[in-house]
C-alpha positions in Angstrom: 0.0 0.0 0.0 1.3 3.4 -0.9 2.0 6.0 1.8 1.1 8.9 -0.5 -2.3 10.5 0.6 -5.0 10.3 -2.0 -5.0 14.1 -2.3 -1.2 13.9 -3.0 -1.8 11.3 -5.7 -4.5 13.5 -7.3 -2.3 16.5 -7.4 0.5 14.5 -8.8 -1.8 13.2 -11.6 -3.0 16.7 -12.5 0.6 17.9 -12.5 1.7 15.1 -14.8 -1.3 15.6 -17.1 -0.5 19.3 -17.5 3.2 18.6 -18.1 2.4 16.0 -20.8 0.0 18.4 -22.4 2.7 21.0 -22.7 5.2 18.4 -24.1 2.7 17.3 -26.7 1.9 20.9 -27.7 -1.7 20.8 -26.5 -1.1 23.6 -24.0 1.2 26.5 -23.9 3.4 26.7 -20.8 1.5 29.8 -19.5 -1.8 28.0 -19.8 -0.4 25.0 -17.9 0.8 27.4 -15.1 -2.6 29.1 -14.9 -4.3 25.7 -14.6 -1.8 24.5 -12.0 -2.5 27.6 -9.9 -6.2 27.0 -10.3 -5.9 23.4 -9.1 -3.3 24.2 -6.4 -0.5 22.0 -7.9 3.1 22.7 -8.7 4.7 22.0 -12.0 8.3 21.2 -12.5 10.7 24.1 -13.1 11.2 23.3 -16.8 7.6 24.4 -17.4 8.3 27.7 -15.8 11.5 28.1 -17.9 9.4 27.3 -21.1 6.9 29.9 -20.0 9.6 32.5 -19.6 11.1 31.6 -23.0 7.7 31.8 -24.7 7.0 35.2 -23.1 10.4 36.5 -24.2 9.9 35.2 -27.7 6.5 36.8 -28.0 7.8 40.1 -26.6 10.6 40.1 -29.2 8.1 39.5 -32.0 5.8 42.3 -30.9 8.7 44.7 -30.5 9.6 44.4 -34.2 
């Protein structure tokens, strides 16, 4: 029997689902971060780095 509480498992499942959606291109990193905040889960730091990169890329395109 696992020692992880059910709530912990649910949060982990939501976190993994969001991360996989970003990897598959179904969600943009900022969308995954907003969803994670809504559900009260944390995503891995690479998602935050992707979000920062995406934001910088979009800013560079709009500055042109």
